[in-house]
Backbone bond lengths (Angstrom), bond angles and torsions (degrees), N, CA, C in turn:
res aa  C-N    CA-C-N  psi(-1)  N-CA   C-N-CA  omega(-1)  CA-C   N-CA-C  phi
1 M - - - 1.407 - - 1.512 111.25 -
2 K 1.263 116.71 130.61 1.472 119.02 -177.30 1.498 107.42 -88.97
3 F 1.385 113.60 140.81 1.482 119.57 178.63 1.527 106.66 -80.89
4 H 1.344 114.93 129.64 1.458 120.18 179.59 1.493 112.57 -109.13
5 W 1.346 118.22 104.82 1.471 121.11 -174.28 1.518 113.97 -59.65
6 P 1.221 121.40 -45.25 1.515 121.82 -179.49 1.536 111.81 -56.45
7 S 1.366 116.71 -43.85 1.473 116.91 177.39 1.526 113.51 -69.18
8 F 1.359 116.32 -31.65 1.477 117.82 175.16 1.578 111.13 -66.04
9 L 1.323 114.23 -44.96 1.425 118.36 -179.81 1.531 113.54 -64.84
10 L 1.372 113.99 -39.58 1.458 119.96 174.97 1.504 111.97 -59.86
11 G 1.313 118.28 -41.82 1.438 123.08 179.35 1.471 111.78 -66.56
12 C 1.344 118.77 -41.01 1.412 124.06 179.14 1.570 110.43 -65.09
13 G 1.291 111.84 -38.90 1.467 119.94 -179.54 1.565 108.90 -68.10
14 A 1.296 117.61 -46.12 1.490 122.31 175.85 1.502 111.66 -56.72
15 G 1.326 115.34 -41.37 1.496 119.36 -177.90 1.551 111.18 -69.70
16 A 1.327 116.19 -37.40 1.430 119.45 -179.93 1.507 109.54 -70.38
17 A 1.338 116.06 -44.70 1.434 122.69 176.75 1.459 113.92 -56.66
18 S 1.359 117.35 -42.93 1.463 119.56 177.80 1.491 113.92 -63.92
19 V 1.343 115.97 -33.43 1.499 119.70 177.67 1.513 107.17 -68.80
20 L 1.251 120.17 -42.48 1.444 121.80 -175.46 1.584 111.63 -69.99
21 V 1.337 112.89 -41.17 1.432 117.59 176.36 1.531 110.76 -65.13
22 A 1.328 119.07 -41.81 1.436 122.02 177.02 1.491 112.31 -58.90
23 R 1.343 118.80 -41.29 1.412 120.60 176.55 1.547 114.84 -62.87
24 Q 1.375 114.01 -34.19 1.407 118.14 -176.96 1.577 108.09 -82.71
25 M 1.277 117.67 -27.78 1.508 120.13 -178.81 1.461 113.25 -83.17
26 R 1.318 118.70 -20.39 1.460 120.42 -173.03 1.507 112.44 -58.98
27 P 1.399 121.23 -44.26 1.469 118.91 176.15 1.522 114.20 -60.09
28 L 1.340 114.90 -41.20 1.445 118.38 177.87 1.512 112.79 -63.00
29 L 1.327 118.50 -44.85 1.469 122.68 177.19 1.462 109.63 -63.61
30 L 1.350 119.97 -39.72 1.479 120.29 178.08 1.561 110.97 -62.80
31 E 1.317 118.17 -42.68 1.474 121.67 178.84 1.489 109.27 -61.75
32 L 1.356 118.48 -41.60 1.482 120.09 -175.65 1.519 108.13 -70.07
33 A 1.368 119.55 -38.01 1.448 119.82 178.46 1.460 112.82 -66.37
34 T 1.344 116.67 -37.77 1.426 122.47 -177.64 1.596 108.17 -68.21
35 A 1.253 118.48 -43.10 1.456 123.92 175.39 1.528 111.71 -60.39
36 A 1.338 116.89 -39.44 1.471 121.39 -178.15 1.543 107.05 -69.59
37 Y 1.311 120.01 -41.51 1.479 123.12 177.19 1.509 110.91 -62.48
38 Q 1.361 117.43 -43.58 1.464 120.89 179.88 1.458 110.08 -63.89
39 L 1.302 120.16 -42.85 1.525 124.23 179.51 1.499 109.01 -64.19
40 S 1.325 117.43 -43.80 1.465 121.28 176.98 1.453 112.29 -59.71
41 D 1.388 119.98 -43.40 1.469 123.40 -179.10 1.565 108.37 -65.90
42 T 1.271 117.71 -38.37 1.475 123.07 -177.01 1.583 107.70 -66.50
43 I 1.292 114.90 -46.55 1.439 119.00 -179.71 1.506 111.38 -60.43
44 W 1.327 117.66 -47.28 1.446 123.95 -175.99 1.528 109.67 -64.02
45 A 1.372 116.42 -39.42 1.460 120.43 179.19 1.497 111.07 -67.30
46 R 1.296 120.43 -39.70 1.474 122.50 177.30 1.508 110.03 -69.60
47 A 1.242 117.76 -39.76 1.462 119.62 178.78 1.489 110.83 -64.05
48 T 1.314 118.87 -37.45 1.472 122.64 177.85 1.492 109.31 -65.17
49 M 1.358 117.24 -47.43 1.472 119.74 179.20 1.529 112.66 -58.60
50 L 1.316 114.20 -43.72 1.446 120.41 179.17 1.523 111.01 -62.03
51 Q 1.306 117.23 -42.68 1.554 120.47 177.13 1.467 108.21 -63.15
52 E 1.305 123.15 -42.10 1.476 124.68 176.28 1.509 110.60 -58.71
53 D 1.307 118.76 -46.72 1.516 122.59 -179.78 1.555 106.23 -58.45
54 V 1.301 116.63 -48.65 1.494 119.54 -176.55 1.576 110.34 -60.53
55 E 1.349 116.50 -43.96 1.436 120.77 176.48 1.503 112.21 -60.85
56 D 1.348 117.80 -38.38 1.431 121.21 179.58 1.542 112.27 -64.73
57 V 1.325 115.16 -43.94 1.469 122.89 178.39 1.513 110.24 -64.34
58 L 1.308 117.80 -40.96 1.492 121.65 178.03 1.507 110.85 -67.70
59 A 1.291 118.66 -39.14 1.516 121.64 177.96 1.504 109.86 -64.89
60 E 1.301 118.04 -42.67 1.409 123.78 -179.37 1.561 109.80 -63.84
61 A 1.336 115.50 -45.91 1.499 119.74 178.37 1.529 109.22 -62.27
62 K 1.302 118.79 -40.40 1.483 120.03 -177.98 1.566 107.52 -66.33
63 T 1.336 116.74 -40.50 1.456 118.26 179.18 1.534 110.77 -62.67
64 R 1.286 119.90 -41.28 1.415 124.99 178.05 1.513 112.86 -65.10
65 A 1.327 114.28 -38.58 1.490 117.89 -177.07 1.526 110.44 -77.98
66 R 1.261 121.45 -24.60 1.441 124.15 178.87 1.487 111.88 -124.34
67 P 1.385 113.50 89.60 1.484 112.67 179.29 1.464 114.89 -65.50
68 P 1.277 117.66 153.96 1.446 118.87 -174.11 1.532 110.75 -62.58
69 R 1.324 114.80 144.95 1.516 120.57 -178.59 1.513 105.92 -81.29
70 K 1.331 115.65 147.74 1.423 120.94 171.17 1.513 109.88 -87.98
71 T 1.289 116.32 126.55 1.477 120.27 -175.84 1.520 103.38 -96.55
72 P 1.332 116.42 141.55 1.465 120.79 177.41 1.513 108.52 -66.38
73 A 1.298 113.12 145.83 1.461 120.46 -179.59 1.530 107.76 -63.52
74 A 1.348 119.81 140.42 1.407 121.95 -178.68 1.531 110.97 -71.83
75 R 1.271 115.19 131.86 1.481 121.40 -177.90 1.530 109.30 -81.44
76 P 1.346 117.53 137.33 1.481 114.05 176.65 1.480 111.12 -69.11
77 R 1.248 117.34 144.89 1.440 127.57 -177.99 1.528 109.27 -73.69
78 A 1.260 116.31 142.01 1.474 120.22 176.26 1.530 107.08 -82.78
79 R 1.333 116.47 137.09 1.458 122.21 -179.41 1.418 107.23 -84.97
80 A 1.328 114.60 139.78 1.449 117.95 -177.75 1.529 110.80 -97.99
């Protein structure tokens, strides 16, 4: 197999360019990932608050639908 200098140089250039581009893109990718995590945390927090609100409403509705039962007064035990 014959060694092809232009292909070799093109490969080296592509490798060097990818390293330089990666160094330049890292801060941008870091900012995008940070924003995505913040958005995810905000969405989960709001969803949790909404779930708690729904549970509160359902608990109140259940309480209204089922009034508390009156329990008979405890009878004193006869002593033996």
